N, C-alpha and C positions, 0 to 999 in steps of 0.2 A: 767834387775833387777831394782827395785825402792823401796823406803821405802813406805809402805802402811800406810794409815791413818785410824783411828777409824771411823766407826765400821767394818772395813774389817774382814771377818770371820777368817782369818789366825791368827789374834791377840788373839782369844779365843780358838784356836785349840791347845790342849796340844801336845808338840813336842815329837817325838820319838827319842830314843838314836841313835847317829851316829854309824853305824855298820862297815863302811869302810873308810879308808883314801886314796882317789884316786885323780887323776888329776882334776876331776870335782869338788871335794870338795875344792881343792886349788884355782881353778878359782873362785868359789863362795866366798871364803874368801877374795880374792883380790878385788872383786867387792864390798863386804860388807865394807871393809876398806875404799875404795874410797867414797862410799855413806856416811859413818859415818863422814869422814872429810868434805865432801861437805856440810853436814847438820850441821856442827860444834858441833858434838856430842862427847861424851867420850866413848860410848859403843853402840853396836848394836847386837841384838839377831836375829837369823835366822827367827823366825816368823814375824819379822818386815819387812822382804823382801819376805814374803809369802813362806818360806821354812819351812816345818814341822819337823825340826831337832834340837836336843839339841846342838847347836853351838852358840858361841858368840865371838865377837871380841871387843877388848878394847884398848884404849890408854888414860889413865887417865889424861894425860897432854892436850889432845885434839889438840896437835900440830902435823900436818903431817910431819914436819921436824924432829921430834923426833921418827924416825922409831924404834929405839932401845927400846922404851917404848911400842911398840905394843905387844899385847898378843892375843892368840887364844886358846879357851878352848872348849873341847868336853865333853858332858855328865856331866856338873858340878852339884854339889850339895852343899848346905850349911849344915855343920854337927854340927856347934855350933854357938850360938849367945850370945853376952854379951852387956849389957848396952842398953840405949835407948837415942835417940836424935831426935828432931824435926828439920827439915830443909827444905828449898825450893827445889823442884824437878820438872823437866820437862821431856818430852818424845818426841823423834823424830816422833812418830806416832800421837802426839797431838801438832803440832808446835804452839808455842806462848802461850801455857797453862802452868802455873807454880803455884804450891800450896805447902803448908807445908805438909810434910809426915813424919810420925813417923817410924823410922827404928832402927835396932840394931846398936850400935856404932862400934862394932867389930864383925867380922864373920870369921869362919874357913871354908875354901872351899876345896873340893876334886874334881878333874877333870882329864882329860887326855889332853896331849899336842898333837901336830901334828905328833909326833913320836910314838904315842900310849902309851906313858909312863904316869903312874899315877903321879899326882902332888898334893901337898897340900900346902896351904898358908893361913896365917892369915893376914887380912887386916882391916884397921880402917878408920874412918871418911869418906871422900868423896869416896874413893875407895870401902869401905864397902857398902856405899849407892848404888854405881853403880852396884856392884855385885848383891845385893839383887834385884835391879830393873830389871837387865837383866835376872836373874834366874827366877824371877816372870814371865817374858815374855815366858819363855820356858814351863811354866805351865799354860799358858792362863790367867794369872792374870795381870791386868793393874794397873798403879799407881792411877787411879781414884777409884779403889776398895779399896785402902788403905787410902783414904782421910777421915778425921774426918767430923762430921756433918757440921761444919761451912765452911770448905774448899769445901765440896761437894756442898753446897748451892751456894757458890761464883762461882764455876766452872760450874754450871748447864747450863747456857746459852751458854757457849763455847762448852760444850759437845753436846748440842742439835744442835748447828751450824755445828759441825763436822758430825753429823748424817744426817742433811739436805743436806750438800754438797756431801756426799758419795752417798746418795740415788739419788740425782739429776744427778750425773755422771753415775749411773747405768741406770737411765731413758733414758739418752742420748746414752747409749750403750758404753760409754768409759770404764766402769768397768762391767764385767760379773755379772749375778745374783748370789746371795749367794750360791745356789745349785751347780752351775757350778764351783765356786771357791772351794767348799768342794770336788767336784769330782777330781779337779786338785790336791788338797792336798793329797787325798787318793791315787791317781796314783803315786805321788812322793814318798809317804811312801812305796808303793808296790815295787818300783824300788830298794829301799835301802836294 
């Protein structure tokens, strides 16, 4: 398992709800947590590791020593948004790219925990931003889609660079063609 970079097809593939909590899911969650910390992230959504499921891991402190702050959520949804704030945002699938993104200041989320219990929470500021970012990933929406015109213009050369690097890796055979990736995603969905 690894974090995939734009324009990997899994990043645009809408995730399916998680249907079963099993040993395989627990193993994937552990790997996702490790990758998130390794990349110095605050959250990681399953599509970012080429898994087409509505699953996200988060530790808003970003500190691997604060395991008590780790959270795992299945099939999350934002049910209410309040306020607006513009702030800098980055993404583990776009390493090194940061731009101002407009998000809700406060959000109310509903999801399921690893025991299959429904949970609801209201979060604000950085945590609200992280939730919105990760839930967007589950819907195939990327933070570059949320950029305003000036941010989009400023990021254009970086985005083109990610595209060139990805296609070059595909040409070398290090990454399969898009159609093969889509077939793998479909096969993973069929297993769930």
